[in-house]
KEDO-367166 format. One record per residue (C-alpha): x, y, z; residue in three letters; residue number from 1. Coordinates in steps of 0.05 Angstrom, whole numbers. Layout:
((X,Y,Z),'Ala',NUM),
...
//
This chain:
((-925,-2158,-2381),'Met',1),
((-992,-2172,-2423),'Arg',2),
((-993,-2178,-2494),'Arg',3),
((-1045,-2112,-2503),'Trp',4),
((-995,-2082,-2452),'Val',5),
((-936,-2092,-2506),'Trp',6),
((-976,-2069,-2564),'Val',7),
((-998,-2002,-2533),'Ala',8),
((-925,-1982,-2507),'Leu',9),
((-899,-1996,-2579),'Leu',10),
((-944,-1949,-2607),'Ala',11),
((-932,-1905,-2545),'Ala',12),
((-857,-1905,-2551),'Ser',13),
((-874,-1864,-2620),'Ala',14),
((-918,-1806,-2587),'Ser',15),
((-864,-1766,-2595),'Ala',16),
((-858,-1767,-2671),'Ala',17),
((-909,-1724,-2717),'Pro',18),
((-969,-1766,-2737),'Ser',19),
((-999,-1762,-2801),'Ser',20),
((-1064,-1779,-2791),'Asp',21),
((-1105,-1726,-2763),'Phe',22),
((-1168,-1701,-2745),'Ile',23),
((-1166,-1627,-2729),'Ala',24),
((-1109,-1589,-2732),'Arg',25),
((-1098,-1508,-2711),'Thr',26),
((-1038,-1454,-2720),'Glu',27),
((-1035,-1413,-2652),'Ile',28),
((-970,-1371,-2682),'Thr',29),
((-930,-1384,-2744),'Pro',30),
((-882,-1421,-2697),'Glu',31),
((-935,-1463,-2654),'Leu',32),
((-980,-1506,-2683),'Arg',33),
((-1017,-1568,-2657),'Ala',34),
((-1065,-1632,-2679),'Ala',35),
((-1104,-1681,-2653),'Leu',36),
((-1084,-1742,-2683),'Thr',37),
((-1139,-1797,-2705),'Ser',38),
((-1106,-1840,-2636),'Asp',39),
((-1138,-1778,-2591),'Tyr',40),
((-1067,-1752,-2584),'Thr',41),
((-1051,-1678,-2576),'Ile',42),
((-987,-1659,-2621),'Glu',43),
((-958,-1595,-2597),'Val',44),
((-893,-1569,-2637),'Thr',45),
((-866,-1505,-2641),'Val',46),
((-805,-1478,-2687),'Met',47),
((-742,-1457,-2651),'Pro',48),
((-715,-1384,-2670),'His',49),
((-655,-1376,-2703),'Asp',50),
((-598,-1389,-2659),'Gly',51),
((-642,-1420,-2600),'Asp',52),
((-625,-1445,-2549),'Ala',53),
((-668,-1509,-2508),'Trp',54),
((-673,-1458,-2441),'Ser',55),
((-700,-1402,-2486),'Arg',56),
((-749,-1436,-2522),'Leu',57),
((-772,-1475,-2460),'Ala',58),
((-781,-1392,-2423),'Leu',59),
((-814,-1378,-2488),'Arg',60),
((-879,-1422,-2491),'Val',61),
((-868,-1455,-2416),'Thr',62),
((-851,-1397,-2375),'Gly',63),
((-798,-1434,-2344),'Asp',64),
((-733,-1449,-2370),'Ala',65),
((-715,-1499,-2332),'Glu',66),
((-770,-1545,-2367),'Asn',67),
((-713,-1546,-2428),'Trp',68),
((-702,-1615,-2396),'Lys',69),
((-766,-1646,-2403),'Ala',70),
((-764,-1614,-2479),'Ile',71),
((-704,-1636,-2496),'Ala',72),
((-715,-1714,-2460),'Ala',73),
((-799,-1715,-2499),'Tyr',74),
((-757,-1705,-2568),'Asn',75),
((-704,-1759,-2551),'Gly',76),
((-633,-1779,-2529),'Pro',77),
((-605,-1748,-2607),'Asp',78),
((-656,-1677,-2611),'Ala',79),
((-618,-1615,-2631),'Arg',80),
((-648,-1543,-2636),'Leu',81),
((-640,-1536,-2720),'Arg',82),
((-673,-1470,-2752),'Ser',83),
((-739,-1496,-2800),'Gly',84),
((-746,-1567,-2765),'Ile',85),
((-803,-1567,-2708),'Pro',86),
((-795,-1603,-2641),'Val',87),
((-849,-1639,-2603),'Ser',88),
((-869,-1597,-2533),'Val',89),
((-923,-1635,-2483),'Pro',90),
((-987,-1603,-2475),'Leu',91),
((-988,-1597,-2397),'Pro',92),
((-914,-1567,-2403),'Leu',93),
((-946,-1495,-2444),'Leu',94),
((-959,-1430,-2418),'Arg',95),
((-1038,-1437,-2389),'Pro',96),
((-1058,-1389,-2449),'Glu',97),
((-1024,-1425,-2504),'Met',98),
((-1066,-1494,-2473),'Gln',99),
((-1127,-1454,-2479),'Arg',100),
((-1128,-1431,-2549),'Gln',101),
((-1102,-1508,-2575),'Ile',102),
((-1162,-1535,-2538),'Met',103),
((-1212,-1477,-2565),'Ala',104),
((-1189,-1487,-2636),'Asn',105),
((-1183,-1560,-2639),'Leu',106),
((-1245,-1563,-2603),'Phe',107),
((-1287,-1498,-2625),'Pro',108),
((-1359,-1524,-2592),'Lys',109),
((-1328,-1532,-2522),'Asp',110),
((-1342,-1486,-2465),'Ser',111),
((-1336,-1458,-2395),'Leu',112),
((-1396,-1454,-2353),'Thr',113),
((-1406,-1448,-2280),'Asp',114),
((-1405,-1524,-2278),'Lys',115),
((-1344,-1543,-2312),'Gly',116),
((-1323,-1553,-2379),'Trp',117),
((-1366,-1578,-2430),'Lys',118),
((-1327,-1616,-2489),'His',119),
((-1370,-1648,-2545),'Val',120),
((-1330,-1704,-2572),'Ile',121),
((-1314,-1692,-2641),'Ile',122),
((-1292,-1775,-2657),'Gly',123),
((-1263,-1799,-2722),'Ser',124),
((-1311,-1813,-2777),'Arg',125),
((-1378,-1833,-2739),'Gly',126),
((-1324,-1885,-2697),'Leu',127),
((-1307,-1877,-2616),'Glu',128),
((-1284,-1816,-2598),'Gly',129),
((-1241,-1787,-2540),'Glu',130),
((-1235,-1825,-2481),'Ser',131),
((-1251,-1806,-2420),'Leu',132),
((-1184,-1822,-2395),'Trp',133),
((-1158,-1772,-2456),'Ser',134),
((-1202,-1722,-2430),'Leu',135),
((-1183,-1726,-2360),'Ala',136),
((-1108,-1723,-2385),'Glu',137),
((-1113,-1652,-2422),'Trp',138),
((-1159,-1621,-2379),'Phe',139),
((-1150,-1637,-2308),'Thr',140),
((-1071,-1662,-2323),'Gly',141),
((-1084,-1731,-2300),'Ala',142),
((-1116,-1793,-2325),'Gly',143),
((-1135,-1819,-2258),'Asn',144),
((-1189,-1771,-2254),'Asn',145),
((-1235,-1808,-2309),'Tyr',146),
((-1263,-1839,-2253),'Thr',147),
((-1287,-1774,-2229),'Ala',148),
((-1309,-1746,-2298),'Ile',149),
((-1345,-1816,-2297),'Arg',150),
((-1382,-1793,-2232),'Lys',151),
((-1396,-1721,-2260),'Ala',152),
((-1444,-1759,-2319),'Asn',153),
((-1482,-1816,-2292),'Pro',154),
((-1505,-1829,-2359),'Asp',155),
((-1444,-1821,-2397),'Gln',156),
((-1403,-1907,-2415),'Gly',157),
((-1331,-1915,-2417),'Leu',158),
((-1345,-1903,-2496),'Ser',159),
((-1355,-1837,-2519),'Thr',160),
((-1385,-1824,-2589),'His',161),
((-1386,-1759,-2632),'Pro',162),
((-1439,-1702,-2615),'Gly',163),
((-1440,-1728,-2542),'Glu',164),
((-1427,-1675,-2489),'Val',165),
((-1384,-1702,-2427),'Val',166),
((-1380,-1643,-2364),'Leu',167),
((-1302,-1629,-2334),'Val',168),
((-1328,-1608,-2256),'Pro',169),
((-1291,-1550,-2250),'Lys',170),
((-1264,-1567,-2178),'Arg',171),
((-1218,-1614,-2229),'Leu',172),
((-1196,-1571,-2279),'Leu',173),
((-1121,-1538,-2285),'Thr',174),
((-1110,-1472,-2278),'Ala',175),
((-1112,-1465,-2363),'Ala',176),
((-1181,-1476,-2362),'Phe',177),
((-1220,-1447,-2309),'Gly',178),
((-1198,-1482,-2252),'Gly',179),
((-1158,-1469,-2184),'Gly',180),
((-1110,-1531,-2204),'Arg',181),
((-1037,-1497,-2224),'Glu',182),
((-1001,-1528,-2266),'Glu',183),
((-934,-1487,-2270),'Val',184),
((-878,-1491,-2222),'Asn',185),
((-871,-1456,-2167),'Ala',186),
((-842,-1380,-2159),'Pro',187),
((-766,-1381,-2148),'Lys',188),
((-774,-1333,-2092),'Ala',189),
((-715,-1343,-2045),'Ala',190),
((-754,-1332,-1983),'Lys',191),
((-730,-1388,-1920),'Val',192),
((-776,-1415,-1889),'Arg',193),
((-769,-1418,-1813),'Lys',194),
((-759,-1484,-1771),'Pro',195),
((-830,-1475,-1737),'Glu',196),
((-860,-1458,-1807),'Asp',197),
((-847,-1533,-1826),'Asp',198),
((-912,-1570,-1802),'Pro',199),
((-883,-1646,-1822),'Ile',200),
((-806,-1642,-1817),'Glu',201),
((-812,-1605,-1748),'His',202),
((-879,-1642,-1719),'Ala',203),
((-873,-1682,-1659),'Pro',204),
((-874,-1754,-1680),'Ala',205),
((-954,-1759,-1651),'Asp',206),
((-975,-1690,-1677),'Ala',207),
((-1042,-1675,-1672),'Ser',208),
((-1091,-1651,-1732),'Ala',209),
((-1077,-1586,-1725),'Ser',210),
((-1007,-1581,-1726),'Asp',211),
((-1018,-1619,-1792),'Leu',212),
((-1074,-1588,-1822),'Ala',213),
((-1032,-1553,-1882),'Val',214),
((-1013,-1619,-1898),'Glu',215),
((-1073,-1651,-1899),'Thr',216),
((-1100,-1636,-1953),'Val',217),
((-1077,-1650,-2033),'Ala',218),
((-1061,-1589,-2066),'Thr',219),
((-1082,-1607,-2140),'Gly',220),
((-1029,-1624,-2195),'Val',221),
((-957,-1628,-2178),'Pro',222),
((-911,-1600,-2232),'Ser',223),
((-849,-1636,-2248),'Leu',224),
((-788,-1641,-2294),'Thr',225),
((-740,-1695,-2316),'Tyr',226),
((-667,-1706,-2327),'Asp',227),
((-666,-1769,-2356),'Arg',228),
((-586,-1750,-2390),'Arg',229),
((-561,-1753,-2314),'Ala',230),
((-526,-1828,-2292),'Ser',231),
((-584,-1829,-2247),'Glu',232),
((-643,-1808,-2278),'Pro',233),
((-687,-1756,-2233),'Tyr',234),
((-754,-1716,-2230),'Ala',235),
((-755,-1640,-2203),'Val',236),
((-803,-1621,-2168),'Tyr',237),
((-799,-1538,-2129),'Arg',238),
((-827,-1533,-2060),'Leu',239),
((-887,-1482,-2054),'Gln',240),
((-901,-1444,-1985),'Lys',241),
((-910,-1483,-1930),'Gly',242),
((-885,-1553,-1956),'Glu',243),
((-846,-1609,-1926),'Ala',244),
((-795,-1662,-1949),'Leu',245),
((-831,-1720,-1915),'Tyr',246),
((-906,-1705,-1939),'Ser',247),
((-899,-1654,-2003),'Ser',248),
((-843,-1704,-2038),'Val',249),
((-834,-1771,-2003),'Ala',250),
((-897,-1786,-1989),'Ile',251),
((-929,-1759,-2041),'Arg',252),
((-887,-1775,-2106),'Phe',253),
((-868,-1854,-2072),'Thr',254),
((-918,-1885,-2039),'Gly',255),
((-885,-1894,-1979),'Arg',256),
((-930,-1886,-1919),'Val',257),
((-896,-1937,-1869),'Tyr',258),
((-846,-1893,-1814),'Ala',259),
((-788,-1929,-1833),'Glu',260),
((-801,-1930,-1913),'Asp',261),
((-813,-1854,-1908),'Val',262),
((-756,-1842,-1864),'Arg',263),
((-702,-1880,-1913),'Gln',264),
((-738,-1843,-1980),'Ala',265),
((-717,-1780,-1946),'Ile',266),
((-650,-1799,-1924),'Asp',267),
((-637,-1824,-1995),'Glu',268),
((-672,-1749,-2021),'Ile',269),
((-637,-1714,-1975),'Val',270),
((-566,-1758,-1991),'Gln',271),
((-579,-1746,-2071),'Phe',272),
((-603,-1666,-2063),'Asn',273),
((-532,-1656,-2019),'Gly',274),
((-581,-1618,-1970),'Ile',275),
((-543,-1598,-1909),'Gly',276),
((-614,-1569,-1865),'Asp',277),
((-675,-1592,-1888),'Val',278),
((-695,-1537,-1836),'Ser',279),
((-673,-1477,-1877),'Lys',280),
((-692,-1506,-1957),'Ile',281),
((-727,-1445,-1985),'Pro',282),
((-791,-1436,-2025),'Val',283),
((-783,-1457,-2095),'Gly',284),
((-721,-1500,-2084),'Tyr',285),
((-720,-1544,-2134),'Ala',286),
((-708,-1612,-2104),'Val',287),
((-690,-1680,-2142),'Lys',288),
((-721,-1741,-2136),'Ile',289),
((-688,-1808,-2170),'Pro',290),
((-738,-1838,-2216),'Met',291),
((-722,-1898,-2180),'Ser',292),
((-761,-1878,-2125),'Leu',293),
((-829,-1848,-2153),'Leu',294),
((-889,-1881,-2158),'Leu',295),
((-910,-1899,-2236),'Pro',296),
((-955,-1834,-2247),'Glu',297),
((-902,-1786,-2233),'Tyr',298),
((-862,-1823,-2280),'Leu',299),
((-852,-1789,-2353),'Pro',300),
((-916,-1787,-2397),'Pro',301),
((-877,-1837,-2447),'Asp',302),
((-837,-1876,-2384),'Asp',303),
((-853,-1952,-2407),'Pro',304),
((-879,-1962,-2335),'Ser',305),
((-927,-1903,-2333),'Arg',306),
((-958,-1928,-2396),'Val',307),
((-972,-1995,-2374),'Ala',308),
((-998,-1972,-2316),'Ser',309),
((-1040,-1926,-2351),'Glu',310),
((-1065,-1977,-2392),'Ile',311),
((-1085,-2028,-2338),'Ala',312),
((-1124,-1972,-2310),'Arg',313),
((-1162,-1960,-2372),'Arg',314),
((-1168,-2044,-2389),'Glu',315),
((-1192,-2051,-2321),'Ser',316),
((-1243,-1996,-2326),'Ala',317),
((-1262,-2030,-2386),'Lys',318),
((-1273,-2088,-2366),'Ala',319),
((-1318,-2071,-2294),'Ala',320),
((-1395,-2084,-2299),'Arg',321),
((-1423,-2055,-2260),'Arg',322),
((-1499,-2065,-2243),'Thr',323),
((-1562,-2034,-2194),'Arg',324),
((-1581,-2050,-2137),'Ala',325),
((-1635,-1993,-2119),'Ser',326),
((-1625,-2001,-2027),'Gly',327),
((-1579,-2053,-2044),'Leu',328),
((-1634,-2112,-2058),'Ala',329),
((-1604,-2172,-2081),'Gly',330),
((-1542,-2153,-2052),'Val',331),
((-1498,-2210,-2019),'His',332),
((-1442,-2166,-1966),'Val',333),
((-1377,-2208,-1932),'Ile',334),
((-1361,-2169,-1880),'Leu',335),
((-1292,-2183,-1851),'Asp',336),
((-1247,-2153,-1794),'Ala',337),
((-1187,-2160,-1784),'Gly',338),
((-1144,-2191,-1742),'His',339),
((-1176,-2226,-1677),'Gly',340),
((-1168,-2281,-1628),'Gly',341),
((-1100,-2276,-1602),'Arg',342),
((-1073,-2237,-1670),'Asp',343),
((-1088,-2154,-1642),'Ala',344),
((-1073,-2121,-1704),'Gly',345),
((-1027,-2059,-1688),'Thr',346),
((-1027,-2039,-1627),'Thr',347),
((-1018,-1967,-1597),'His',348),
((-1029,-1934,-1527),'Asp',349),
((-1053,-1999,-1502),'Gly',350),
((-1110,-2003,-1559),'Met',351),
((-1113,-2063,-1604),'Trp',352),
((-1134,-2054,-1678),'Glu',353),
((-1180,-2119,-1670),'Ser',354),
((-1221,-2094,-1626),'Val',355),
((-1233,-2028,-1650),'Tyr',356),
((-1250,-2058,-1718),'Val',357),
((-1290,-2105,-1698),'Tyr',358),
((-1340,-2052,-1668),'Asp',359),
((-1335,-2027,-1727),'Val',360),
((-1353,-2090,-1770),'Met',361),
((-1410,-2098,-1719),'Cys',362),
((-1435,-2034,-1724),'Arg',363),
((-1424,-2032,-1801),'Leu',364),
((-1470,-2107,-1806),'Lys',365),
((-1525,-2085,-1758),'Lys',366),
((-1537,-2014,-1810),'Ile',367),
((-1530,-2067,-1874),'Leu',368),
((-1599,-2103,-1835),'Glu',369),
((-1628,-2052,-1820),'Lys',370),
((-1623,-2005,-1869),'His',371),
((-1620,-2040,-1927),'Ser',372),
((-1649,-2105,-1972),'Ala',373),
((-1574,-2138,-1972),'Ala',374),
((-1564,-2200,-1939),'Ser',375),
((-1500,-2199,-1897),'Val',376),
((-1449,-2258,-1886),'Ser',377),
((-1380,-2247,-1838),'Thr',378),
((-1319,-2284,-1837),'Thr',379),
((-1301,-2286,-1756),'Thr',380),
((-1344,-2281,-1694),'Arg',381),
((-1338,-2273,-1619),'Ser',382),
((-1349,-2337,-1587),'Lys',383),
((-1367,-2298,-1525),'Ser',384),
((-1401,-2234,-1551),'Glu',385),
((-1428,-2248,-1614),'Gly',386),
((-1447,-2189,-1654),'Tyr',387),
((-1458,-2144,-1598),'Arg',388),
((-1436,-2070,-1601),'Ile',389),
((-1402,-2042,-1546),'Ala',390),
((-1445,-1980,-1515),'Asp',391),
((-1379,-1956,-1490),'Ser',392),
((-1325,-1916,-1516),'Asp',393),
((-1253,-1948,-1494),'Val',394),
((-1259,-2028,-1513),'Leu',395),
((-1233,-2079,-1469),'Glu',396),
((-1187,-2134,-1513),'Glu',397),
((-1235,-2195,-1524),'Pro',398),
((-1192,-2268,-1548),'Ser',399),
((-1248,-2303,-1576),'Asp',400),
((-1257,-2290,-1644),'Gln',401),
((-1259,-2351,-1689),'Val',402),
((-1257,-2352,-1768),'Val',403),
((-1332,-2384,-1781),'Leu',404),
((-1307,-2440,-1823),'Thr',405),
((-1331,-2509,-1814),'Ser',406),
((-1303,-2536,-1755),'Pro',407),
((-1283,-2465,-1744),'Ser',408),
((-1211,-2439,-1716),'Tyr',409),
((-1194,-2408,-1658),'Asp',410),
((-1152,-2348,-1683),'Leu',411),
((-1080,-2374,-1658),'Asp',412),
((-1038,-2362,-1720),'Asp',413),
((-1041,-2301,-1762),'Pro',414),
((-1023,-2328,-1824),'Val',415),
((-1067,-2390,-1819),'Val',416),
((-1121,-2335,-1799),'Gly',417),
((-1118,-2302,-1863),'Val',418),
((-1121,-2355,-1905),'His',419),
((-1180,-2384,-1877),'Leu',420),
((-1214,-2321,-1885),'Arg',421),
((-1211,-2324,-1963),'Trp',422),
((-1222,-2386,-1961),'Tyr',423),
((-1286,-2386,-1929),'Leu',424),
((-1305,-2318,-1973),'Ala',425),
((-1293,-2358,-2026),'Asn',426),
((-1345,-2411,-2006),'Ala',427),
((-1393,-2357,-1992),'Ile',428),
((-1383,-2324,-2059),'Phe',429),
((-1407,-2393,-2090),'Arg',430),
((-1455,-2412,-2053),'His',431),
((-1487,-2341,-2072),'Ala',432),
((-1479,-2355,-2140),'Leu',433),
((-1510,-2417,-2134),'Arg',434),
((-1570,-2385,-2105),'His',435),
((-1579,-2337,-2169),'His',436),
((-1547,-2271,-2144),'Val',437),
((-1504,-2242,-2203),'Pro',438),
((-1432,-2242,-2195),'Arg',439),
((-1427,-2165,-2192),'Glu',440),
((-1470,-2161,-2134),'Lys',441),
((-1432,-2193,-2083),'Val',442),
((-1388,-2157,-2042),'Val',443),
((-1324,-2168,-2004),'Phe',444),
((-1308,-2113,-1951),'Leu',445),
((-1243,-2128,-1895),'Ser',446),
((-1231,-2069,-1853),'Ile',447),
((-1166,-2054,-1812),'His',448),
((-1133,-1997,-1776),'Ala',449),
((-1063,-1971,-1806),'Asp',450),
((-1000,-1957,-1774),'Ser',451),
((-967,-1910,-1811),'Leu',452),
((-921,-1855,-1810),'His',453),
((-949,-1813,-1760),'Pro',454),
((-959,-1752,-1787),'Ser',455),
((-1014,-1781,-1835),'Leu',456),
((-1087,-1793,-1815),'Arg',457),
((-1148,-1820,-1847),'Gly',458),
((-1169,-1876,-1884),'Ala',459),
((-1147,-1915,-1949),'Met',460),
((-1170,-1971,-1994),'Ala',461),
((-1129,-2028,-2025),'Tyr',462),
((-1156,-2065,-2081),'Ile',463),
((-1130,-2121,-2124),'Pro',464),
((-1086,-2103,-2174),'Ala',465),
((-1092,-2144,-2241),'Glu',466),
((-1015,-2166,-2252),'Arg',467),
((-1011,-2179,-2172),'Phe',468),
((-1075,-2227,-2171),'Val',469),
((-1072,-2264,-2239),'Thr',470),
((-1050,-2338,-2230),'Gly',471),
((-1071,-2399,-2187),'Ser',472),
((-1055,-2415,-2121),'Phe',473),
((-1074,-2470,-2071),'Glu',474),
((-1055,-2489,-1983),'Lys',475),
((-1045,-2563,-1976),'Ser',476),
((-1026,-2557,-1895),'Asp',477),
((-1074,-2597,-1851),'Pro',478),
((-1091,-2548,-1823),'Val',479),
((-1131,-2518,-1887),'Tyr',480),
((-1156,-2585,-1901),'Leu',481),
((-1192,-2593,-1844),'Ala',482),
((-1240,-2543,-1872),'Arg',483),
((-1294,-2558,-1914),'Ala',484),
((-1292,-2500,-1954),'Glu',485),
((-1214,-2513,-1959),'Val',486),
((-1229,-2588,-1993),'Arg',487),
((-1274,-2562,-2029),'Glu',488),
((-1240,-2516,-2060),'His',489),
((-1171,-2520,-2052),'Pro',490),
((-1141,-2484,-2115),'Val',491),
((-1162,-2416,-2139),'Val',492),
((-1149,-2393,-2193),'Arg',493),
((-1159,-2316,-2222),'His',494),
((-1160,-2304,-2309),'Ser',495),
((-1138,-2247,-2329),'Glu',496),
((-1207,-2222,-2354),'Glu',497),
((-1231,-2240,-2289),'Glu',498),
((-1168,-2195,-2246),'Ser',499),
((-1178,-2139,-2302),'Leu',500),
((-1257,-2138,-2283),'Ala',501),
((-1237,-2141,-2201),'Ala',502),
((-1193,-2088,-2204),'Glu',503),
((-1252,-2040,-2235),'Gly',504),
((-1299,-2057,-2199),'Leu',505),
((-1258,-2054,-2131),'Ser',506),
((-1234,-1997,-2152),'Arg',507),
((-1302,-1958,-2174),'Asp',508),
((-1328,-1984,-2101),'Leu',509),
((-1274,-1955,-2061),'Ala',510),
((-1279,-1886,-2099),'Asp',511),
((-1352,-1892,-2074),'Ser',512),
((-1336,-1907,-2004),'Ile',513),
((-1281,-1848,-1999),'Met',514),
((-1322,-1802,-2032),'Asp',515),
((-1374,-1823,-1977),'Ala',516),
((-1325,-1813,-1921),'Phe',517),
((-1299,-1742,-1949),'Ala',518),
((-1371,-1723,-1949),'Gly',519),
((-1380,-1738,-1877),'Gly',520),
((-1327,-1697,-1866),'His',521),
((-1279,-1765,-1835),'Leu',522),
((-1214,-1765,-1848),'Met',523),
((-1182,-1789,-1913),'Val',524),
((-1105,-1802,-1928),'His',525),
((-1085,-1739,-1978),'Pro',526),
((-1051,-1770,-2027),'Phe',527),
((-1087,-1827,-2067),'Asp',528),
((-1131,-1855,-2015),'Pro',529),
((-1148,-1917,-2071),'Val',530),
((-1080,-1963,-2088),'Arg',531),
((-1081,-2015,-2112),'Asp',532),
((-1021,-2050,-2080),'Asn',533),
((-974,-2039,-2011),'Val',534),
((-913,-2014,-2020),'Val',535),
((-860,-2026,-1966),'Arg',536),
((-798,-2047,-1954),'Glu',537),
((-781,-2033,-2027),'Gly',538),
((-836,-2091,-2043),'Arg',539),
((-901,-2089,-2073),'Gln',540),
((-956,-2135,-2065),'Trp',541),
((-1030,-2145,-2059),'Val',542),
((-1053,-2167,-1996),'Pro',543),
((-1069,-2245,-1987),'Ala',544),
((-1151,-2225,-1965),'Ile',545),
((-1165,-2192,-2027),'Ile',546),
((-1102,-2218,-2067),'Arg',547),
((-1134,-2293,-2070),'Tyr',548),
((-1214,-2278,-2058),'Asn',549),
((-1261,-2297,-2122),'Leu',550),
((-1311,-2231,-2099),'Val',551),
((-1312,-2189,-2168),'Pro',552),
((-1315,-2132,-2114),'Thr',553),
((-1260,-2134,-2058),'Arg',554),
((-1231,-2085,-2013),'Leu',555),
((-1185,-2076,-1959),'Leu',556),
((-1203,-2017,-1912),'Ile',557),
((-1161,-1981,-1870),'Glu',558),
((-1203,-1935,-1835),'Val',559),
((-1155,-1894,-1798),'Cys',560),
((-1089,-1891,-1785),'Asn',561),
((-1074,-1910,-1711),'Leu',562),
((-1003,-1896,-1707),'Gly',563),
((-1019,-1825,-1706),'Asn',564),
((-1053,-1791,-1646),'Arg',565),
((-1112,-1759,-1669),'Ser',566),
((-1136,-1820,-1703),'Asp',567),
((-1128,-1858,-1640),'Arg',568),
((-1166,-1814,-1599),'Gln',569),
((-1223,-1807,-1654),'Leu',570),
((-1229,-1887,-1655),'Met',571),
((-1241,-1891,-1582),'Arg',572),
((-1302,-1857,-1593),'Thr',573),
((-1366,-1900,-1608),'Arg',574),
((-1398,-1840,-1647),'Glu',575),
((-1326,-1848,-1697),'Tyr',576),
((-1330,-1915,-1705),'Arg',577),
((-1410,-1907,-1716),'Gln',578),
((-1391,-1852,-1768),'Gln',579),
((-1346,-1903,-1802),'Leu',580),
((-1396,-1953,-1806),'Ala',581),
((-1445,-1902,-1832),'Glu',582),
((-1395,-1883,-1891),'Ala',583),
((-1383,-1943,-1906),'Met',584),
((-1455,-1958,-1913),'Phe',585),
((-1463,-1893,-1963),'His',586),
((-1409,-1921,-1998),'Gly',587),
((-1448,-1974,-2020),'Leu',588),
((-1508,-1960,-2031),'Val',589),
((-1489,-1895,-2083),'Ser',590),
((-1440,-1956,-2114),'Phe',591),
((-1506,-1996,-2127),'Phe',592),
((-1551,-1933,-2131),'Ala',593),
((-1595,-1928,-2199),'Asp',594),
((-1562,-1858,-2215),'His',595),
((-1624,-1840,-2246),'Asp',596),
((-1642,-1820,-2185),'Gln',597),
((-1604,-1775,-2135),'Pro',598),
((-1576,-1810,-2083),'Val',599),
((-1584,-1765,-2012),'Arg',600),
((-1531,-1741,-1980),'Pro',601),
((-1508,-1792,-1921),'Pro',602),
((-1539,-1780,-1848),'Arg',603),
((-1529,-1812,-1782),'Ala',604),
((-1563,-1886,-1770),'Leu',605),
((-1603,-1906,-1707),'Ser',606),
((-1557,-1964,-1686),'Val',607),
((-1553,-2005,-1620),'Val',608),
((-1496,-1974,-1577),'Gly',609),
((-1491,-1908,-1621),'Ser',610),
((-1509,-1839,-1594),'Arg',611),
((-1521,-1818,-1662),'Leu',612),
((-1592,-1838,-1685),'Ser',613),
((-1649,-1822,-1738),'Ser',614),
((-1716,-1853,-1743),'Pro',615),
((-1722,-1847,-1820),'Ser',616),
((-1683,-1898,-1861),'Pro',617),
((-1635,-1868,-1913),'Pro',618),
((-1648,-1867,-1992),'Ala',619),
((-1670,-1929,-2028),'Asp',620),
((-1703,-1967,-1980),'Asn',621),
//
């Protein structure tokens, strides 16, 4: 583990203990007090009543007696309630009105507006103020929302200073601060759902979009409580109306998306809870989820894995140095279409992934060349068709794509093909640097289509997590060394600093492209559409095409889930493939845009083979 992670973990392990260095303090009632510490954490303490029990205290200050386990765990394994000895309570567990009072008192210049919560940075002794990550945790319930706060404040750097005003958009706010994202647990109603009411659990394996409408949109920040004293520690989530174990628990909290992985996770959860019939789980049922299954962001706030993950996110965001390029001037885009040749990728109902994503790549290449100032390279090309865009919905199955190394490589072996692609991308990157293209103006996009659990729909993006890519790697087999790009630089090395910067830049671009998908009313994966690793068969890794790639800003984009019937139907239309290409284009433009100038909303662009057309160029051209 990195040294900076260890230092921060040691500091975080003592976060529940009261600090002696405060920036501000407030007393809400004689028993409820809060303080903003010098390291920008908010400490909340509650004085127990005489003869108090953990459950009574939890009910009084959080509204839910079940939260006693989380409060007890937060105070340490040997915590006891004693008269006159305050206990610490996590801010997000408090009743919404208490959270609001605490923040209003600690930050008296803050205010709620029609656009959201305006926070005035306090800072300490003229030094750097509270971070965007902290603001996201306090006001939205999730530190990961700091990227959305950055977008809402384009002139605001990652570092803040006293007196600066930061807007937290209303759509992100929790209920405590005027938003609609409820943080408290669901009511414990005893209503029993009928099997047909459960849109995922009882949907056919190839459910359509309308069948799954309830589950295709994430519903705010879920509330979890924890029991770390059990023989196997677990989190508790109370099912809300219309929610299913597959999507609302297994997929959301564990990160599993592949059908077999989801099935195994749900089997483990069902067995752990002793559930006999998943069709008769009442609304408000407390589902116990083994903490070993949880994604880091759903672990307790002081869990070392979660702390390390959040520190890595902050450090990578700080390391990212974005540049501006109006109309993509001076930008070099390297495009890669997944698979190809004999490697079909995933196949469903006669559809080859390789064929349809190659068409999307060709469309994006055409858009970039016609409507921007960017230079474009590709890693593969069809020997017979070149980059021709088919004027048809259903596509044939070509088998003559080659990797454009020197000499080229017929795609006979998919593993060799993948490694030669990143070697080629690295060579293109070095060539761009030699021609004075700034590192931050080179972008790599690998376009794929996924094969996930059939209930899932929409696009996802994978970025290179620093923890998986730092180090060196090389291939020395004759098939590699026969290529000039490999012989030129057979060993690839990523320093920690380079890896952190790449993670931050890649996440920003992925967010921009996913925003463009959503803005164009295209389907986006409902839970965590931007991920820094693949979770499959109990393993975590970064795909080789972006793991060994030297381009600082690099993504693997899964444009849809071919395992879902509705996504397949859309991909079989040239209109949707065109829309996908346009969304990626607009995401690139927005990523490099000068945010002093507004970016116009996406619109259709004229490209051969598309029924969508617009005679005008896009913004920034």
